[in-house]
N, C-alpha and C positions, 0 to 999 in steps of 0.2 A: 836579301834575296832580290829586291827590286833593282838595286844597283847592278848586281851581277847579271840579272836578266837583261837590263838595258845595254850592258856591254856585249852580251851575246847577240841581241837583236841588231845592234849597230854593226857588229862584225859580219854577221850572216847577210844582212841587207847589202853591205858593201860588196860582198862576194856575189850576191845576186845581181847587183848593178854591173859588175865586171862581166859576168856571164851574159847578161842582157845586151850589153854594148858589143861584146864579141859576136853574139848571135846575130845582132842587127847588122853588123858589118859584113858578116858572111852572106847574109841574104842580099844585102846591097851589092856585094860583089857579083853574085849570080845574076841579079837584075841588070847590072851594068854589062855583063857578058852577053845576056840576052838582047839588050838594046844594041850593042855593037854588032851582033850577028844578024839580027832581023830588023833593025831600024825602029822606026816609030811604032809599027805594028807589033813588034816584039815587046816593046816597052808597055804599050797599052794592054796587051794580052797578059803580060806578067802581073801588072797591077790589078787587073780584073780577076785573075786567078787567085791572087793573094787575098783579095776581098772576099771571094767565095769561101776560102779556108777560114779566114777570120770570122766571118759570119757563122760558119758551122761550129767553130770552137766555142764562141760566145753563146750561141743558141743551145748547144748540146750540154755544155759543161759548167758555164758560169756566166750568167747574165750580168753580174756585177762588173765584168771586164769591159762592158760596152762603154764607148765614149771616153771621157778623160779621167774617170776614176776617182778623183778627189771627193766629189759629192757623195759617192758611195761610202767612202771612209767616214765622212762627217755624219752620214745617216746611221752608220753602224754605232758610232759613239752616242748619237742622240737617242736612238730607239732600241738598240740591242745591247747596250752596256759594253760596246767595243768588240762584240763577237763577230768575227769574219771567217767565212769558210776557208779551210786550208787550200783547197784547190784553186781558189781565186788567184793566188800568187803564180802558180804554174801556167794557168790559162792566160793571165795578163802578160806574162813574159812572152809566150808564144805569139799571142795575137798582136801585141804591140811591136814585136820584132818584125813580124810579117808586114804590118801596116807601114811602119817607118822605113824598114829596109827596102821595101818594094817601091818607095817613092811617095807615100802618103805624107801630107803636110800635117805633122804633129810633133810634139816634144817628147823627150824620153823621161822627163822628170815625173810626170803624172803616173806612168806605169811603175816607176821605181818607188814612188810614194805609196802606191796601193800595194805593191809587193812587200815593202817594209812593214806596212801596217798589218797586212795579213800574217806575216811572220811573227810580229809582236803579239797579235791576238792569239795565234795558235800556241805560242810558248806560254802565254798567260793562262790559257785554258788548260794546258797540260799541267801547269803548276797549281791549278785551282785558285788563282788569284781572285780577289774581290773585284767587283765591277770598277771601282775607282782605280785600282792598280792596273786593271785590264785596259782601261782607257789611256792610262799613262804609257803603257807599253805600245799601244797603237800609235800614240803621238811620237814615241821614241823611234818607231819604224819610219814614220813620215820624215822626221828630222834627219835620220840617217840616210834616207833616200835622196833628199836635196843635197846633203853634205857630200855624198859619194858622187852624185851626178855632176855637180857644178864645182866641186872642190871648195865648198863654202860652208864650213861648219857653223859659223855664227848665224848666217841667214837660215840655215836648216833648222836650227833650234828655234829661231823667232817665227819661222813659217809654221812649225808645229803648234806653237802657242797662239799665234795670231790668227791662223786660218783653220787648222784642224780642231783645236780645242776651243777657239773663239774667245780666249781670255788669257791674260798674262798673270800667272800665279806662281808664287815661290814654291808651292807644294810640288809642282811637276818639274820645275826648272832644272834641278840637279840631275835627275835621271835623264831628261831629254838632252841636256848638254853633253853628258857622258856618252850617250848613245851616238850623238853627232860626231864627237871627237873620235870615238872608236871607228866609226865608218870612214872618217877622213884618213885615219892612220892606215887602215887596210887598203882603201882605194889608192892612196898616194904611193903605197909600196908597189902597186901594179901599174898604175896609170901615170905616175910622176907627180911632181909637186909644182907644176906650172899652173898659173891662172888660166881660166878659160879663154881670156883675151890677152894678147900682148899688144898694148896700145901705148902711144906716147903719153907723157905726163901733161895732161891738159889743165888749164887754169882759167880763171876769169881774166879776159884781156882788158875789159873796160867796164865801168859801172853801168854804161848804157846797155849792156847785155842783159841786165836784170829784167827789164820789161819783156825782152824777147823770150827769156826762159819762162816768164809768167804766161805769155801767149802760148808757148809750147805746152804748158800744163793744161790750159783750156782746150787746145786742140786734142791733146791726149785723152781728156775726159770724153770729148765727143766721139773720138774714134773707139774708145773702150766701150761706150754705150752701144755704138753701132755693132761692134763685134759681138757683144752679148745678145742683142736682139736678133741679129742675123743667124747666129749659131743655133739659138733655140727655136727660131722660126723654121730653119732647115730641119732640125731634129723633129719638130712636130709634123712637118710635111712628110718626112719619111716614115714616121710612126703611124700616120694615118693611112699609109699605102699598105693594103692588105695582101702582101706577098711574103714568102719566107725571108727571114733575115739575111741569109747568104746572097739573095738577089739584090737586096738593098745595099749591102756593103760592097758588092761587086760593082753596082752602078755608081756608087759614090766614089770608088777608086778610079773607075774609068773616067768619070767627069773631072776628077782631080787631075788625072793625067792630061786631059785636054787643057786645063788651066796651066799646068806646068809647061806644056809645050808652047803656050802663048807668051810666056815670059822668057826673055833671052837667057841662055845659060842654064835653064832648068833649076835655078837657084831657090825657087820656092818649094821644091820637094824636100821632104825630111824636115829636121829642125831648122836648118838654114843658118845656124849661129856661126859656123865656121866661115861662111862667106861674109857675114857682117863683121866678124872680128878682123878678117883680112882687109876688108874695105876701110874700116876705121883706122887700122894701122898705117894705111898708105894715104892718109889725108882726105879720105872720103870725097873723091873727085867725081862722083856720079852726077849726071844731070838731073834736074828737078823732074823732068818727064819720066826718066827711067826709075827714079825713086818712087814716084807716084804709082808706076806700073808694078813695082815690087810690093808696095804697100797694099794695094787692092788685090793684086794677084795672090799674095799670102793670105789675105782675108778670105777670099772666095775658096782657095784651095783648102784652107783649114776647116771652114764651115762645111764643105762638101765631104771631106774625109771623116770628120768626127760626127757631123750631123746625120750621116747615113748609118752610123753605128760602128764604125771602125774604132780601133783602140789606139790611144795616144794621149799626150798631154797638151794643155793650152799655155803652159808657162813659156816655153821657147818661142812659139808663134807670136805671143804677146811681145816678147823682147825683140823679135825680128821686126814686127810692125812698128814698134816704138822707135827702133833705130832708124828705120826708113822715114818715119814722120819727123824725127829730130833732124835727120839729114836735110829734109826739105826746108825746115825752118832755118837751120844754120846756113844752108846754101843761099836761100833767099836773103837772109840778113847780110851775108858777106857781099852779095851783089849790090844791095842797096846802101850798106854802110861798111865799106871795106876797112875803114879805120877803126871800127868798133868790133866787128866779128873777125876773129883770127882763123878759127878752124871749125868747120861744120861737124867734125868728128866729136867734138865736145857735146854738141847738141844731140848727136846720135846716142851717146852714152846716157845722157840725162833722159832722152825720150824713151829709152828702154825701160827705165825705172818708172817713169810717169805713166806710161800706157799700162804696164802690168799692175801698178797700184790702182789705177782707175778700174781695171777689170776685176781684180781680186779683192779690192778694198784692204790691202795689206801694205800700207806705206812704209812701215819699219822694215819689213822683209824686202820690199823693193829697193829701198836705199842700200841695205846691207848686201843684197845679192849682187848688185851692180858694182858696189865698192869692192867686194871680194873677188868678183870675176875679173875686174879690170886692174885691181891692185893699185888704184889711184884715188888718193884722198883729197886732192886739190879742188875737185868739183863738188865737194860735199854741200856747200851753200846753195848753188843753183839746183843741185839734186834734191835737196830737202824742199825748196820752194816749189818747183814744178810738180813734185810728187804729191805734196799736200794739196795743192790747188786741184790737181787731177782727181784725187780721191774725194775731196769735198764736192766738187762740181758733178762728178759721175754719180755720187750718192743722190744728188738732187734729180738728175736726169733719169737714172735707173736705180731705184732703191736697193735692188738685190744685186749681189756680185755674180760673177760668172760661175761661182761654185754654189752659192746659196739659192740662186734662182731655181735650180733643179730640185732643191729641197722644198722650196715654196710651192712649186707646181704639184708636189706630193702632199701638200698640207702641213709641212714641217716648218715652223717659225724659228729659224736658227738665230736671227739677228736680234731678237727681243730680249735676250738675257735669259738665264736659266730659270730664275724665279718667275719672270714674266711669262715664259713659255708654259710653265706649270699651270699658271692661272688661266691660260687660254681654254682649259677644259671645264671651267666652272662658270655658270651663267649668273648674271646679276640677280635674276629672279629667284635663284636658289637660296641666296644668303641675305637678301635685302630684308630689312625690318618692315613688316606689313601690318602687324597687329598693334593696337593701342598706340597709334602714332600721336605724338603731341604736336599740335599745330596752334597757330595764332591767327586772329583776325587782322587783316591788313590795316585796320583803323585803330589797333591797340595802342595805348599810350606808351611812352618810353618806360615809365615805372612798371607797367604791366609786362612789357617785354623783358625787363631785367628780372622780375620775379619769376616769369616762366622759364627763363634760361637757368636761373639758380635751381629751381625746382626740378628741372629735367636732367641736369648734370650734362647737358650737351653744350657745345659751343655755337650751335646754330639751330634754327627752327624754321620750318616752312610757313609761309604766309598764304592764307586763303582769302578769296573775295567773298562777296555776299552770296554767290551761287555755289560755294564750296570748291571752286576751281583754284588751281595753283596760281598765285599772284607773284610770289618771289620768295626770297630767303633772307632772314635777318640773323646777324651773328654778334658775338661779343665785341669783335673789333669795330663793328658799325656803331655800337653804343659808345665805345671809347672815343671814337673820332668826333661824334656829334656833341659830346659833353663839353668839349673845348670851345664850341662855337655857338650854342643855342641853349636857352632854358628848357627844362624838361616839359613844361606844360604845352609848348607849341609844337611838339614833335610827335609824329605817329610812326608806327612800324613801316608803313608804306613810304615814308619820307627818307628813311635811312637804309632800307634793305636793298638787296640786289634784285632787280626785276627783269622781265623780258625786255629786249632780246639778249641781255647780257647774262642771263641765267644759264648755268651749266647743269645739265641733267643727264641721267642714265636711263637706259631702257631694259626691261626684264630679259629680253632675248639677246642681249649682247654679253660678251665675256667680261669677266672681272678684270682681265688684263687691259681691256679698252677703258673701262671705268677708272682703273688705277691711273692710267696715263692722263685722263681728263682731270682727275683730282690733283695729280702732281703738277700739272702745267699751271694751275692757279694757286697751289698751296692750300687747297680746301680741306676741311676736316670731314664734312658730310656733303651729300649731294642728293637732291630729290630723284626718285625713280618714277617715271611717268609712262603712260601707255603710248605706244607708237600711233595708234589710231586717233588718240586724243591727247596731245602733249600737255594739255592743261589739267588732265586728270591725274591726280597724285595717287600712286599705288604703293609707295613705300619710300624708305630712306636708306641710303648706303653710306657707310662711314668707315673709318680706319679699323675699328674693332671688327666690323663685318669682313673687311679684307683679310684680316688675320685669321678669322674663322674660315674664310674661303681657302686660304692657303693650307690650312690643316686638311680640309676636304680634298684639295688638289693633291697633296702628298699621299693621302690614302688611296686616291684613284691611280696615282702613278705606280704605287705598289701593286695595285690591281692589274695595271697594264703589264708590268714586268712579269707578274704571275701568268697573265694571259699569253705573253710572248713566250715564256718558258713552256707553256702547254703546247703552243703552236710548234716550237722547236721539237718537242717530243713527238708530236703527231707527224711532223715532216719526215721523221725517220721511217715511218710506215709508208708502204706503197698505196697508191690509189687515193691520194688526197690532193686538193687543189683550192686555190682562192677563187671565189665567185663574186661577181658584181650584180647587185640587185637594185633596181630603181623603183621607187614607190610613186604612184600617181593617185590622183583623186579617185575614190571609189574602191581602192584596195582595202581589204579587210583589216590589215595591220595598222592603217593610218588612224591615229588618235589613241592607239593603245601603247602602254608602256612595255619596256623590255622584259620586266619580270613576268608579265602575263604571257607574252609571246614565247618566252624561254621554256615554259612548261611543255609546249608542244614541239619544240625544236629537236632535231636529231641529237643523239647523245653526245657524239664527238664533234659537234658544230661549235665554233667559236666566232662570235660577232666581233670583228677587229676594230672597225671604225665606221663613222657616219659622216659623210660630207654634206653640209647643209649651207646653202647660200654662200658658197665659196670658201667656207672654213670647215675644219675638221672638228667634230664633236666626239668626245670620248664616251662611248656607250656605257651606261650603268643601269641599275634596276629601275630607277625612276624616270629615265629618259623616255619621252613620248615621241613616237614615230610620226613624221609629218609627210605630207605629199611633197614630192620633189627630192626627198632624201635619197642619197646614193650610199647604199650599204655595201661594205666589204666583209665577207665572211670566209672562214676557213673550215672546210668540211670534206667528208669523203665524197668521191665522185658519184657513188650510187645514191647519196643523200642530197645531192644538189637540186634535183627536180622536186624532191619532197620539201626542201626549204623554200624553193621558189613558189610552189603551190601554197604553202603555209602563209606566206606573206602577201600573196596577191589575191588568191581566190576568196570569195565571200564565204562566210561561215566556216573558214578553215581553222580559225583560231578560237579555241574554247574560252568562254568568258569565265 
């Protein structure tokens, strides 16, 4: 059933891509006629009007269609078991067709990925698939979208695994590949079997080009980081502007139009890949100044289009900017070393992969997408070199990708791994061993240390000074090392243990995920837990067995979250419900109380969804104590919102 569903999703997604491309071309034709008849004023008016309609569609029917779409698919997989509303596909097609067709700077792959994912999710829900299979069908739709858009089934499959699911697993691979192949077969029957680019067969002309390709990787990383920061800064700026969304999207399209007019030939409008393909095919003879104008023109046009809330993808703009950047490096190299650099077009192709990899942190997808689009294998070595350099350096400059940053801003840790993410909801203080702690005096002899370790059955014990403060930690490995070099009588625990400032400690108010990373970085078995106000005050010990116990707790809470999410979905079917944000401050009655006490007085259909505390999201449960500065998100009926607000804020509102 899963394989059959994957074939259906791939085929329908390809048909959706064909309809989307046709609709986009029709809108672009109307936009061109308007420009031809009314000139610049007609062009700007058409783009502005398209922005108004896009904003209305997104605001009224599907807020998930806002922006580039891929993060919303990843969020659905991470938080909702792959459930995506069916209307998202229709709204995304209409909004993106208007945005791109009218001249907005965006790619068509993001919309098709979201459309395919929505189709996969809808089919999976109709067939009552499990969440695991539902996620697989969402990934199948994503793979089909890339395969149909770029005629690149291999890259489509890897994009779904590397970006959408965030992991390469055999379990999902078969269905995803079949979906991508199905989409390619259908799309090729309508759109032809030609690669996206028809370019000459480039190759490495001289070994001296390798350093230039490495430099290109470095520049691509810097440009990718700039793209990410500028896009989300623009998005934040528009989000803070308290006006209706249609006005924001209209202004964004109008400003994009001004940028388009500033660049010769209006080539930064739309995806722009056709222009880049033609330019690469004719020896990439643009001047460095013009390529720099194209690079930054595309950067500003894309950030204005998508940052203001219009709909489209970032894949194609990344490839466009990468081609321009590669062209600059290649042209400069040819001017300085004409005997080494033969054709700047080769650098443009490599630059496409490098910049996208730096932005999306998907090096395998980037390499394969450019290879399949150009149908040229001879550049694979510089392609791999530049792409990996760009990915690694961009990771250092900007830890989150252009997709995961949107999730991070919502409190979703996508990049830490599934198990790591689960542990972000459990605090060290909840599972650390606090009672009957076995400790040693720092002046204990070697024989006393050995005896204590054997008696405790632990591989390490904390050392305390004469005031009962934490001095250090002594372990079995410390004893093994010292026995080779010194007699037992001359050694004390303080001589062989790990002491400040080399001591690794955990704090009660940090997550188990953070503590686990700290343990793993040094290969430690146990770690002292100390007070933040007094780091020398030992309050407990955290070890591997405690981590395992925390994992069990985290799994139970995840099930609780899924139950809560299901309850929210049921409530959303009813009219008159909304999400509310509540901020707690010093003096509020609820501060210092736990959730189970507050819940007794909460409205019946109110669900406390999350608590944001000190920049991270805490999963609320019965024993969670509310603190000043907490940002609570609750789901409740509109008529109960004020009751909930009064309950948490007003003194004597919560019964003890």
